[in-house]
N, CA, C and O atoms as a CHARMM CRD file, in Angstrom:
* protein
*
  196
    1    1 MET  N     41.87400 -16.33500 -40.93600 PROA 1      0.00000
    2    1 MET  CA    40.47600 -16.13600 -40.58600 PROA 1      0.00000
    3    1 MET  C     39.93100 -14.89700 -41.27300 PROA 1      0.00000
    4    1 MET  O     38.87300 -14.93800 -41.90100 PROA 1      0.00000
    5    2 TRP  N     40.55700 -13.94800 -41.16900 PROA 2      0.00000
    6    2 TRP  CA    39.93100 -12.56200 -41.72600 PROA 2      0.00000
    7    2 TRP  C     39.79500 -12.73800 -43.34900 PROA 2      0.00000
    8    2 TRP  O     38.87800 -12.20700 -43.97500 PROA 2      0.00000
    9    3 LEU  N     40.73700 -13.48600 -43.91600 PROA 3      0.00000
   10    3 LEU  CA    40.65800 -13.70700 -45.21800 PROA 3      0.00000
   11    3 LEU  C     39.36800 -14.50300 -45.77700 PROA 3      0.00000
   12    3 LEU  O     38.83200 -14.28700 -46.86400 PROA 3      0.00000
   13    4 ILE  N     38.99600 -15.41500 -44.87300 PROA 4      0.00000
   14    4 ILE  CA    37.73700 -16.11300 -45.11200 PROA 4      0.00000
   15    4 ILE  C     36.59000 -15.33600 -44.89500 PROA 4      0.00000
   16    4 ILE  O     35.60800 -15.54100 -45.60700 PROA 4      0.00000
   17    5 VAL  N     36.56000 -14.44100 -43.98500 PROA 5      0.00000
   18    5 VAL  CA    35.43600 -13.54300 -43.79000 PROA 5      0.00000
   19    5 VAL  C     35.40400 -12.50800 -44.86000 PROA 5      0.00000
   20    5 VAL  O     34.29600 -12.08800 -45.19500 PROA 5      0.00000
   21    6 LEU  N     36.51300 -12.02100 -45.46200 PROA 6      0.00000
   22    6 LEU  CA    36.45500 -11.09100 -46.47500 PROA 6      0.00000
   23    6 LEU  C     36.03100 -11.70200 -47.84800 PROA 6      0.00000
   24    6 LEU  O     35.41400 -11.04300 -48.68500 PROA 6      0.00000
   25    7 GLU  N     36.41600 -13.04700 -48.03200 PROA 7      0.00000
   26    7 GLU  CA    35.94000 -13.57200 -49.17900 PROA 7      0.00000
   27    7 GLU  C     34.37900 -14.05000 -49.19700 PROA 7      0.00000
   28    7 GLU  O     33.67800 -14.13000 -50.20500 PROA 7      0.00000
   29    8 ALA  N     33.99000 -14.35200 -47.85600 PROA 8      0.00000
   30    8 ALA  CA    32.45400 -14.47200 -47.83900 PROA 8      0.00000
   31    8 ALA  C     31.78400 -13.13900 -48.02800 PROA 8      0.00000
   32    8 ALA  O     30.73900 -13.14000 -48.67800 PROA 8      0.00000
   33    9 VAL  N     32.28600 -11.88200 -47.50000 PROA 9      0.00000
   34    9 VAL  CA    31.52900 -10.77500 -47.66600 PROA 9      0.00000
   35    9 VAL  C     31.59900 -10.28200 -49.12500 PROA 9      0.00000
   36    9 VAL  O     30.70000  -9.60600 -49.62500 PROA 9      0.00000
   37   10 GLY  N     32.75900 -10.67200 -49.80600 PROA 10     0.00000
   38   10 GLY  CA    32.87900 -10.45700 -51.27400 PROA 10     0.00000
   39   10 GLY  C     31.81100 -11.33300 -52.08200 PROA 10     0.00000
   40   10 GLY  O     31.18500 -10.84700 -53.02300 PROA 10     0.00000
   41   11 ALA  N     31.65700 -12.53200 -51.69700 PROA 11     0.00000
   42   11 ALA  CA    30.73900 -13.35600 -52.31600 PROA 11     0.00000
   43   11 ALA  C     29.36100 -12.92200 -52.20800 PROA 11     0.00000
   44   11 ALA  O     28.56700 -13.00400 -53.14500 PROA 11     0.00000
   45   12 LEU  N     29.06800 -12.44200 -51.01900 PROA 12     0.00000
   46   12 LEU  CA    27.60900 -11.94900 -50.61600 PROA 12     0.00000
   47   12 LEU  C     27.44900 -10.64900 -51.50900 PROA 12     0.00000
   48   12 LEU  O     26.39500 -10.44400 -52.11200 PROA 12     0.00000
   49   13 ALA  N     28.42400  -9.85600 -51.57200 PROA 13     0.00000
   50   13 ALA  CA    28.14700  -8.59100 -52.44600 PROA 13     0.00000
   51   13 ALA  C     27.90100  -8.92900 -53.86600 PROA 13     0.00000
   52   13 ALA  O     27.06000  -8.30800 -54.51500 PROA 13     0.00000
   53   14 VAL  N     28.61800  -9.90800 -54.38100 PROA 14     0.00000
   54   14 VAL  CA    28.20600 -10.20900 -55.77900 PROA 14     0.00000
   55   14 VAL  C     26.88900 -10.83300 -55.81100 PROA 14     0.00000
   56   14 VAL  O     26.16800 -10.56700 -56.77200 PROA 14     0.00000
   57   15 LEU  N     26.45200 -11.65000 -54.87500 PROA 15     0.00000
   58   15 LEU  CA    25.18800 -12.30100 -54.98600 PROA 15     0.00000
   59   15 LEU  C     24.15000 -11.11800 -54.87500 PROA 15     0.00000
   60   15 LEU  O     23.21800 -11.06900 -55.67800 PROA 15     0.00000
   61   16 VAL  N     24.28900 -10.22000 -53.94800 PROA 16     0.00000
   62   16 VAL  CA    23.30000  -9.07200 -53.83100 PROA 16     0.00000
   63   16 VAL  C     23.31200  -8.22900 -55.16400 PROA 16     0.00000
   64   16 VAL  O     22.22700  -7.92300 -55.66000 PROA 16     0.00000
   65   17 PHE  N     24.35200  -7.88700 -55.69700 PROA 17     0.00000
   66   17 PHE  CA    24.55600  -7.18600 -56.90100 PROA 17     0.00000
   67   17 PHE  C     23.75500  -7.87100 -58.02700 PROA 17     0.00000
   68   17 PHE  O     22.99800  -7.22400 -58.75100 PROA 17     0.00000
   69   18 ALA  N     23.96400  -9.34900 -58.16700 PROA 18     0.00000
   70   18 ALA  CA    23.40200 -10.01000 -59.17800 PROA 18     0.00000
   71   18 ALA  C     21.90900 -10.02100 -59.09100 PROA 18     0.00000
   72   18 ALA  O     21.19000  -9.95200 -60.08800 PROA 18     0.00000
   73   19 PHE  N     21.44800 -10.11500 -57.80800 PROA 19     0.00000
   74   19 PHE  CA    20.03000 -10.02600 -57.58400 PROA 19     0.00000
   75   19 PHE  C     19.39600  -8.69600 -57.90000 PROA 19     0.00000
   76   19 PHE  O     18.31600  -8.62800 -58.48700 PROA 19     0.00000
   77   20 TRP  N     20.08300  -7.62900 -57.50400 PROA 20     0.00000
   78   20 TRP  CA    19.53900  -6.22100 -57.81100 PROA 20     0.00000
   79   20 TRP  C     19.55700  -5.99800 -59.40200 PROA 20     0.00000
   80   20 TRP  O     18.64600  -5.37100 -59.94300 PROA 20     0.00000
   81   21 TRP  N     20.64700  -6.54500 -60.13900 PROA 21     0.00000
   82   21 TRP  CA    20.81000  -6.26800 -61.49800 PROA 21     0.00000
   83   21 TRP  C     19.55300  -7.01100 -62.26600 PROA 21     0.00000
   84   21 TRP  O     19.01800  -6.49800 -63.24800 PROA 21     0.00000
   85   22 THR  N     19.19000  -8.13300 -61.77200 PROA 22     0.00000
   86   22 THR  CA    18.15600  -8.95500 -62.44600 PROA 22     0.00000
   87   22 THR  C     16.65100  -8.46000 -62.05100 PROA 22     0.00000
   88   22 THR  O     15.68700  -8.68100 -62.78500 PROA 22     0.00000
   89   23 MET  N     16.56900  -7.83400 -60.93200 PROA 23     0.00000
   90   23 MET  CA    15.26400  -7.60100 -60.53100 PROA 23     0.00000
   91   23 MET  C     14.91100  -6.16200 -60.71500 PROA 23     0.00000
   92   23 MET  O     13.76800  -5.89400 -61.08600 PROA 23     0.00000
   93   24 PHE  N     15.80600  -5.17500 -60.48400 PROA 24     0.00000
   94   24 PHE  CA    15.46800  -3.81400 -60.57000 PROA 24     0.00000
   95   24 PHE  C     16.18000  -2.98100 -61.53600 PROA 24     0.00000
   96   24 PHE  O     16.06300  -1.75700 -61.48500 PROA 24     0.00000
   97   25 SER  N     16.91600  -3.56200 -62.42200 PROA 25     0.00000
   98   25 SER  CA    17.64200  -2.73500 -63.51200 PROA 25     0.00000
   99   25 SER  C     16.97600  -3.12500 -64.83900 PROA 25     0.00000
  100   25 SER  O     17.37500  -3.98900 -65.62100 PROA 25     0.00000
  101   26 GLY  N     15.93900  -2.37700 -64.95600 PROA 26     0.00000
  102   26 GLY  CA    15.13700  -2.68300 -66.23300 PROA 26     0.00000
  103   26 GLY  C     14.65600  -1.33500 -66.90000 PROA 26     0.00000
  104   26 GLY  O     15.21700  -0.26500 -66.66300 PROA 26     0.00000
  105   27 ARG  N     13.72700  -1.44400 -67.63200 PROA 27     0.00000
  106   27 ARG  CA    13.21000  -0.03600 -68.33800 PROA 27     0.00000
  107   27 ARG  C     12.85500   0.92300 -67.24900 PROA 27     0.00000
  108   27 ARG  O     12.39300   0.51200 -66.18500 PROA 27     0.00000
  109   28 ARG  N     13.05900   2.19400 -67.48800 PROA 28     0.00000
  110   28 ARG  CA    12.60600   3.28800 -66.47500 PROA 28     0.00000
  111   28 ARG  C     11.18500   3.41700 -66.36400 PROA 28     0.00000
  112   28 ARG  O     10.69500   3.82500 -65.31100 PROA 28     0.00000
  113   29 GLY  N     10.41500   3.08100 -67.43500 PROA 29     0.00000
  114   29 GLY  CA     9.03800   3.17800 -67.32900 PROA 29     0.00000
  115   29 GLY  C      8.24800   2.05800 -66.92800 PROA 29     0.00000
  116   29 GLY  O      7.01800   2.10900 -66.90000 PROA 29     0.00000
  117   30 GLY  N      8.97000   0.96100 -66.59000 PROA 30     0.00000
  118   30 GLY  CA     8.49000  -0.37200 -66.29400 PROA 30     0.00000
  119   30 GLY  C      8.42700  -1.30400 -67.51600 PROA 30     0.00000
  120   30 GLY  O      9.08600  -1.14100 -68.54300 PROA 30     0.00000
  121   31 GLU  N      7.55500  -2.29900 -67.28400 PROA 31     0.00000
  122   31 GLU  CA     7.59000  -3.24200 -68.45400 PROA 31     0.00000
  123   31 GLU  C      6.61600  -2.60800 -69.69500 PROA 31     0.00000
  124   31 GLU  O      5.76300  -1.74000 -69.51000 PROA 31     0.00000
  125   32 LEU  N      6.89000  -3.14400 -70.80500 PROA 32     0.00000
  126   32 LEU  CA     6.00800  -2.68700 -71.94800 PROA 32     0.00000
  127   32 LEU  C      4.56000  -3.27600 -71.83200 PROA 32     0.00000
  128   32 LEU  O      4.36100  -4.43800 -71.47900 PROA 32     0.00000
  129   33 PRO  N      3.62000  -2.44300 -72.13600 PROA 33     0.00000
  130   33 PRO  CA     2.28400  -3.18400 -72.00700 PROA 33     0.00000
  131   33 PRO  C      2.04500  -4.41100 -73.00500 PROA 33     0.00000
  132   33 PRO  O      2.59300  -4.48400 -74.10400 PROA 33     0.00000
  133   34 THR  N      1.24500  -5.27600 -72.54200 PROA 34     0.00000
  134   34 THR  CA     0.90800  -6.41300 -73.23000 PROA 34     0.00000
  135   34 THR  C     -0.14500  -6.14300 -74.26800 PROA 34     0.00000
  136   34 THR  O     -0.76300  -5.07900 -74.22100 PROA 34     0.00000
  137   35 ALA  N     -0.38200  -7.00600 -75.17300 PROA 35     0.00000
  138   35 ALA  CA    -1.47900  -6.79000 -76.24900 PROA 35     0.00000
  139   35 ALA  C     -2.69500  -6.71200 -75.66500 PROA 35     0.00000
  140   35 ALA  O     -3.56200  -5.98200 -76.14600 PROA 35     0.00000
  141   36 ASP  N     -2.91200  -7.46200 -74.54400 PROA 36     0.00000
  142   36 ASP  CA    -4.28800  -7.43600 -73.85700 PROA 36     0.00000
  143   36 ASP  C     -4.46600  -5.95200 -73.18800 PROA 36     0.00000
  144   36 ASP  O     -5.57600  -5.42300 -73.23600 PROA 36     0.00000
  145   37 GLN  N     -3.43000  -5.32400 -72.60000 PROA 37     0.00000
  146   37 GLN  CA    -3.66500  -4.12800 -71.83500 PROA 37     0.00000
  147   37 GLN  C     -3.82300  -2.96800 -72.85900 PROA 37     0.00000
  148   37 GLN  O     -4.50100  -2.00900 -72.49100 PROA 37     0.00000
  149   38 GLU  N     -3.26000  -2.94600 -74.13200 PROA 38     0.00000
  150   38 GLU  CA    -3.39100  -1.79900 -74.91900 PROA 38     0.00000
  151   38 GLU  C     -4.36600  -2.01700 -76.09400 PROA 38     0.00000
  152   38 GLU  O     -4.45700  -1.19000 -77.00200 PROA 38     0.00000
  153   39 GLY  N     -5.12400  -3.19900 -76.05200 PROA 39     0.00000
  154   39 GLY  CA    -6.23500  -3.41300 -76.94400 PROA 39     0.00000
  155   39 GLY  C     -5.71900  -4.30400 -78.08500 PROA 39     0.00000
  156   39 GLY  O     -4.54300  -4.65200 -78.19000 PROA 39     0.00000
  157   40 ASP  N     -6.70500  -4.64000 -78.92600 PROA 40     0.00000
  158   40 ASP  CA    -6.46600  -5.61700 -80.03200 PROA 40     0.00000
  159   40 ASP  C     -5.47900  -4.93400 -81.07200 PROA 40     0.00000
  160   40 ASP  O     -5.79800  -3.82800 -81.50600 PROA 40     0.00000
  161   41 ARG  N     -4.44700  -5.45300 -81.44400 PROA 41     0.00000
  162   41 ARG  CA    -3.51100  -5.05800 -82.34400 PROA 41     0.00000
  163   41 ARG  C     -3.33200  -5.96900 -83.59100 PROA 41     0.00000
  164   41 ARG  O     -2.48800  -5.84800 -84.47900 PROA 41     0.00000
  165   42 GLY  N     -4.34400  -6.94200 -83.46200 PROA 42     0.00000
  166   42 GLY  CA    -4.13000  -8.00000 -84.62200 PROA 42     0.00000
  167   42 GLY  C     -3.02200  -8.91400 -84.47300 PROA 42     0.00000
  168   42 GLY  O     -2.31400  -8.89300 -83.46600 PROA 42     0.00000
  169   43 GLY  N     -2.83300  -9.75100 -85.47200 PROA 43     0.00000
  170   43 GLY  CA    -1.78100 -10.58600 -85.54500 PROA 43     0.00000
  171   43 GLY  C     -2.26500 -12.16300 -85.15500 PROA 43     0.00000
  172   43 GLY  O     -2.72700 -12.87900 -86.04200 PROA 43     0.00000
  173   44 SER  N     -2.15100 -12.55900 -84.02400 PROA 44     0.00000
  174   44 SER  CA    -2.16100 -14.02100 -83.77600 PROA 44     0.00000
  175   44 SER  C     -3.73600 -14.39900 -83.50800 PROA 44     0.00000
  176   44 SER  O     -4.08300 -15.57900 -83.46400 PROA 44     0.00000
  177   45 LYS  N     -4.61300 -13.38300 -83.34300 PROA 45     0.00000
  178   45 LYS  CA    -6.03200 -13.65000 -82.95400 PROA 45     0.00000
  179   45 LYS  C     -6.80100 -14.07800 -84.31700 PROA 45     0.00000
  180   45 LYS  O     -6.50100 -13.56900 -85.39800 PROA 45     0.00000
  181   46 LYS  N     -7.66500 -14.90700 -84.19700 PROA 46     0.00000
  182   46 LYS  CA    -8.59100 -15.42100 -85.28500 PROA 46     0.00000
  183   46 LYS  C     -9.68400 -14.54600 -85.40200 PROA 46     0.00000
  184   46 LYS  O    -10.25700 -14.07700 -84.41900 PROA 46     0.00000
  185   47 LEU  N    -10.02400 -14.28600 -86.67600 PROA 47     0.00000
  186   47 LEU  CA   -11.04800 -13.40300 -87.03400 PROA 47     0.00000
  187   47 LEU  C    -12.43200 -14.01500 -86.66500 PROA 47     0.00000
  188   47 LEU  O    -12.55900 -15.23000 -86.81800 PROA 47     0.00000
  189   48 LYS  N    -13.47300 -13.29300 -86.19600 PROA 48     0.00000
  190   48 LYS  CA   -14.86000 -13.76500 -85.88500 PROA 48     0.00000
  191   48 LYS  C    -15.53500 -13.78600 -87.10900 PROA 48     0.00000
  192   48 LYS  O    -15.36100 -12.88200 -87.92700 PROA 48     0.00000
  193   49 GLY  N    -16.36800 -14.82600 -87.34300 PROA 49     0.00000
  194   49 GLY  CA   -17.31800 -14.90700 -88.31700 PROA 49     0.00000
  195   49 GLY  C    -16.90600 -15.64400 -89.63100 PROA 49     0.00000
  196   49 GLY  O    -17.71100 -15.75700 -90.55500 PROA 49     0.00000
């Protein structure tokens, strides 16, 4: 019985660790700003005129 509980706790710990790793383990300053946030840097936008 205790072996089943121990295995379930281990599986839950792996699940929580995988969730934490994918959600909160990123760049220290957050995500990089997108092109819209930092202004027009050219590239894929068409020229006017």
